[in-house]
C-alpha positions, 0 to 999 in steps of 0.5 A, a space after each residue: 162165738 169167735 173172738 175175731 177174724 171173719 165172722 161170716 160162718 159160710 166164708 169162715 168154713 170155706 176158708 178152712 177147707 182151702 188147700 195149697 194152690 187153691 184159687 180164691 177169686 175175690 171180685 167186684 160186684 160186676 164180675 161174672 160168676 162162673 157156673 159150678 164154683 161155690 159163691 159167697 156173696 157179701 155184696 149189700 149195695 154198691 161199695 159195701 163191702 169194699 174190695 180192700 176191706 174183704 181182702 184185708 180180712 182174708 189176708 188175716 186168715 189165709 196164706 196167699 202165695 201170690 195174686 193174679 189180676 187183670 192187666 187193666 188193673 195196673 195204674 188203676 186204684 185196684 192195682 194199687 190196692 194189690 201192690 200195697 199188699 203183695 210182692 208178687 202179682 201176675 197180670 193177665 188179660 181181664 178175659 183170661 181172669 174171667 176164664 181162670 175164675 171157672 177153676 176157683 175153689 171159691 168165688 167171693 163177691 164184694 160190693 166194690 164198684 171200682 173197675 177191675 177190682 178182681 183178683 185170684 188169690 193163690 193159696 199158700 201154706 203156713 210152713 
């Protein structure tokens, strides 16, 4: 048994298979799921688990170069959550973020019900 970190076996395995520049789309419960992208659906009910909780768990195990979020997140709670954790955030339109999600290696759906709580995390390297 793992000592800590992400305990969800499917998510832990998916993280281990990611490489440099791969995209992980961390999404609220309303973001459309693109066809053909592996999905790990963590949503239980609205608000559980929260975007911030899953993001913090991911950042504990995943090297992230930068985040990409919707312009609409700026000035909203979701934008503040990202700004608290990333020095570099690229902003694009929400429609562009939905299009970008089709190229993600992994789509993680949370139970978050806050508007625009979606981010593409660009994987980095630890060396």
